C-alpha positions in Angstrom: 7.4 5.6 18.3 5.0 8.2 19.5 1.9 6.8 21.3 -1.0 9.2 21.9 -4.2 8.1 23.8 -7.3 10.2 23.3 -10.8 9.7 24.8 -9.9 6.4 26.2 -12.2 5.0 29.0 -9.9 2.6 30.9 -12.8 1.6 33.1 -14.5 -0.3 30.3 -12.7 -2.9 28.2 -13.4 -2.7 24.5 -15.2 -5.5 22.7 -12.8 -5.4 19.9 -9.7 -3.5 18.8 -10.0 -2.0 15.3 -6.6 -1.6 13.7 -6.0 0.8 10.8 -2.6 1.2 9.1 -2.1 4.3 7.1 0.6 5.9 5.0 0.1 9.4 3.7 -3.7 8.8 3.6 -5.1 11.5 6.0 -8.2 12.2 3.9 -9.0 8.4 3.6 -8.4 7.6 7.3 -10.5 10.6 8.5 -13.3 9.4 6.2 -12.9 5.9 7.7 -13.0 7.3 11.3 -16.3 9.1 10.5 -17.7 5.8 9.3 -16.6 4.1 12.5 -18.5 6.8 14.5 -21.7 5.5 12.9 -21.3 1.8 13.9 -24.3 0.3 15.7 -21.9 -1.1 18.4 -19.8 1.5 20.2 -17.6 -0.3 22.7 -14.6 -0.7 20.6 -11.2 1.0 20.4 -9.6 2.3 17.3 -5.8 2.1 16.8 -4.6 4.2 13.8 -1.0 3.3 13.0 0.6 6.2 11.1 3.4 4.5 9.2 6.0 7.1 8.5 3.6 9.6 6.9 4.6 13.1 5.9 1.2 14.5 5.3 0.4 15.6 8.8 -2.1 12.7 9.4 -1.5 12.9 13.1 -2.2 16.6 13.4 -5.3 16.4 11.2 -6.8 13.6 13.3 -5.9 15.4 16.6 -7.5 18.6 15.4 -11.0 17.0 15.2 -13.4 15.8 17.9 -14.3 12.1 17.7 -17.4 10.3 19.0 -15.5 7.0 19.6 -15.1 4.9 22.8 -11.4 4.9 22.4 -8.9 6.3 19.9 -5.2 5.5 19.9 -2.8 7.2 17.5 0.5 5.5 17.0 3.2 7.1 14.9 6.2 5.1 13.7 8.9 5.0 11.1 7.8 3.4 7.8 7.5 -0.4 8.0 4.9 -1.1 5.4 1.3 -2.3 6.0 2.4 -5.6 7.6 4.6 -3.8 10.1 1.9 -1.2 10.9 -0.7 -3.9 11.5 1.7 -5.8 13.8 2.4 -2.6 15.8 -1.4 -2.0 16.2 -2.0 -5.6 17.3 0.7 -5.4 19.9 -0.9 -2.2 21.4 -4.5 -3.6 21.3 -6.4 -3.7 24.6 -9.0 -6.3 23.4 -8.6 -10.0 22.8 -10.3 -9.6 19.4 -8.6 -7.8 16.6 -10.4 -6.3 13.6 -8.4 -4.9 10.7 -9.5 -2.3 8.1 -7.4 -0.6 5.5 -7.6 3.2 5.6 -9.5 3.3 2.3 -12.4 1.2 3.6 -15.9 2.4 4.6 -17.5 -0.3 6.8 -21.3 -0.5 6.9 -22.9 0.5 10.2 -23.3 -3.1 11.4 -19.9 -4.4 10.1 -18.1 -4.4 13.4 -21.2 -5.9 15.1 -21.1 -8.9 12.8 -17.4 -9.5 13.5 -18.0 -9.3 17.2 -20.9 -11.7 17.0 -18.7 -14.2 15.0 -15.9 -14.0 17.6 -18.3 -15.1 20.4 -19.0 -18.3 18.5 -15.7 -19.0 16.8 -12.8 -17.6 18.9 -10.2 -19.9 17.3 -11.1 -19.1 13.7 -10.6 -16.2 11.3 -13.4 -14.1 9.8 -13.2 -12.3 6.4 -15.8 -9.7 5.7 -17.2 -8.8 2.3 -15.6 -6.0 0.3 -17.6 -4.0 -2.2 -16.4 -1.8 -5.0 -19.6 -0.3 -6.4 -19.5 1.7 -9.6 -22.2 3.8 -11.4 -22.7 4.6 -15.0 -20.9 7.9 -14.7 -17.8 6.4 -13.0 -14.4 6.0 -14.8 -13.9 2.8 -16.8 -11.3 1.5 -14.3 -13.8 1.7 -11.5 -16.4 -0.2 -13.5 -13.8 -2.8 -14.3 -12.8 -3.2 -10.7 -16.4 -3.5 -9.7 -16.8 -6.3 -12.3 -13.7 -8.2 -10.9 -14.9 -7.7 -7.3 -18.4 -9.0 -8.2 -16.8 -12.2 -9.6 -14.7 -12.6 -6.5 -17.7 -12.0 -4.2 -19.8 -14.4 -6.2 -17.2 -17.1 -5.7 -17.3 -16.6 -2.0 -21.0 -16.2 -1.5 -21.8 -20.0 -1.3 -19.7 -20.1 1.9 -21.5 -17.3 3.7 -21.2 -17.9 7.5 -19.2 -21.0 6.7 -15.6 -22.0 6.7 -13.9 -22.0 3.3 -13.0 -25.4 1.9 -9.4 -26.6 2.2 -8.8 -26.1 -1.6 -9.7 -22.4 -1.4 -7.2 -19.9 -0.1 -8.6 -16.4 0.5 -8.0 -13.6 3.0 -8.2 -9.9 2.7 -6.5 -7.9 5.4 -8.7 -4.9 4.4 -11.7 -6.4 6.4 -10.9 -9.4 8.7 -10.9 -10.3 12.3 -8.9 -12.7 14.5 -8.2 -13.3 18.1 -5.1 -11.5 19.5 -3.7 -14.8 20.8 -4.1 -16.6 17.5 -2.6 -13.6 15.7 0.4 -13.6 18.0 0.9 -17.4 17.7 1.2 -17.0 13.9 3.8 -14.2 14.3 1.5 -11.6 12.7 2.1 -10.5 9.2 5.4 -11.0 7.5 7.1 -7.6 7.5 9.5 -8.7 4.7 6.6 -8.5 2.3 5.3 -5.1 1.2 2.4 -6.7 -0.7 0.5 -10.0 -0.6 1.1 -10.2 3.2 -2.5 -11.2 3.7 -2.3 -14.0 1.1 0.9 -15.2 2.8 -0.9 -15.1 6.2 -3.7 -17.2 4.7 -1.2 -19.8 3.5 0.5 -20.0 6.9 -2.7 -20.4 8.9 -3.8 -23.1 6.4 -0.8 -25.2 7.4 -2.1 -25.0 11.0 -5.6 -26.2 9.9 -7.1 -22.9 11.1 -10.5 -22.2 9.5 -11.3 -19.0 7.6 -15.0 -18.1 7.6 -16.6 -15.7 5.1 -19.1 -13.1 6.5 -21.1 -11.9 3.6 -23.0 -9.5 6.0 -19.9 -7.8 7.4 -19.6 -5.3 4.5 -17.1 -2.6 3.8 -16.8 -0.5 0.7 -13.4 0.1 -0.9 -13.1 3.8 -1.2 -10.0 4.6 -3.3 -9.3 6.1 -6.7 -7.4 4.2 -9.4 -6.2 4.5 -13.0 -5.4 1.5 -15.2 -1.8 2.4 -14.9 -1.9 2.5 -11.0 -3.9 -0.7 -10.9 -1.4 -2.4 -13.2 1.6 -1.1 -11.2 0.0 -2.4 -8.0 -0.6 -5.8 -9.6 3.1 -5.8 -10.7 4.1 -5.2 -7.1 1.9 -8.1 -6.0 3.8 -10.4 -8.3 7.2 -9.1 -7.2 6.3 -9.8 -3.6 4.9 -13.2 -4.5 8.2 -14.1 -6.1 10.0 -12.8 -3.0 7.8 -14.8 -0.7 8.4 -17.9 -2.8 12.1 -17.5 -2.6 11.9 -17.1 1.2 9.4 -20.0 1.7 9.7 -22.4 -1.2 7.7 -25.2 0.5 4.8 -22.9 1.4 4.6 -21.6 -2.2 5.4 -24.9 -4.0 1.9 -25.2 -5.4 1.1 -21.5 -6.0 -1.3 -21.4 -9.0 0.1 -18.1 -10.4 3.9 -18.9 -10.0 3.5 -22.4 -11.3 1.4 -21.4 -14.3 3.0 -22.2 -17.7 2.2 -19.7 -20.5 1.2 -21.2 -23.8 2.9 -20.0 -27.1 -0.3 -18.1 -27.9 -0.3 -16.3 -24.5 3.4 -15.4 -24.9 2.7 -13.8 -28.3 -0.3 -11.9 -27.0 1.6 -10.7 -23.9 4.5 -9.6 -26.1 2.1 -7.3 -28.0 0.3 -5.8 -25.0 3.2 -5.6 -22.5 4.0 -1.9 -23.1 2.8 0.9 -20.9 1.3 2.6 -24.0 -1.7 0.4 -23.7 -2.4 1.5 -20.1 -2.0 5.1 -21.2 -4.5 4.5 -23.9 -7.0 3.0 -21.5 -6.7 6.0 -19.2 -6.8 8.7 -21.8 -8.5 7.8 -25.1 -10.1 4.5 -24.4 -11.7 3.6 -27.7 -12.7 0.1 -26.3 -15.7 1.8 -24.7 -17.0 2.7 -28.1 -16.3 -0.4 -30.2 -16.4 -3.4 -27.7 -19.2 -4.8 -25.6 -18.6 -4.8 -21.9 -17.5 -8.4 -21.3 -15.2 -8.4 -24.3 -13.5 -5.1 -23.4 -13.1 -6.3 -19.7 -11.4 -9.4 -21.0 -9.1 -7.2 -23.1 -8.3 -5.1 -20.0 -7.3 -8.2 -18.2 -4.9 -9.2 -21.0 -3.3 -5.8 -21.1 -2.8 -5.6 -17.3 -1.5 -9.2 -17.1 0.9 -8.6 -20.0 2.3 -5.5 -18.3 2.6 -7.3 -14.9 4.6 -10.2 -16.4 6.9 -8.0 -18.5 10.0 -8.4 -16.3 
């Protein structure tokens, strides 16, 4: 591991340690760092954990000047996002941890809202809002992801500034904060999982009766490019890791709604038709659905095609 400390004022303790895992994402993480320079609060440190990248992320960040209270760059062999986040947490100087993925763009007051929450709820977890805005000229996949994200945000909005109910399990590691002590007591993220590590963490803290609050005002924009094929492949990886987690922790995943779902005969027939990658290629290249189907109907069809591909073992 190679630890580099840059522009770090050891005389002033940071309010919060912002941890960013990155793997071959130099353009994304540099864009994120520029967004962090514009935060309304400034007394925070940033720890960028470069997780076995081969795109010269370290050199690119070092080559620029940064208007940040503290910037730590940590380079390590590839461990996955869970391992990168755990490395960052261990090196953090603050007792409050705030996690962003490298493809996030936090609003200027996002960190301030997390810091304010921690002052009142040091033994709880805070999940900020993630937006995926799309315009009329954006690709169809971006519009579809905006639609899904809007549904997700709408389901959380009633709990703004409140703890989620016990029957709701939600946590996105792309924008959330937690105390360093609580994070350590939970053993951090499970490094055996390359995906769904945040969902797994949410299940584990739930068994300890730890509350998760939703901060609708702590907003960050998801800034990544997708195709239908890439999105479906990512969803397939989620399922693979969900199955792995269930095999490792059967009691924890005993009531998992996705793994316990039984497909009807009709669903099996529909999935058998749409399980082939051809349909994803069609959506990415010559998507006739945009011409012949209204928005809600074609979005429903997109969901069927992606789900069929994901469950085609």
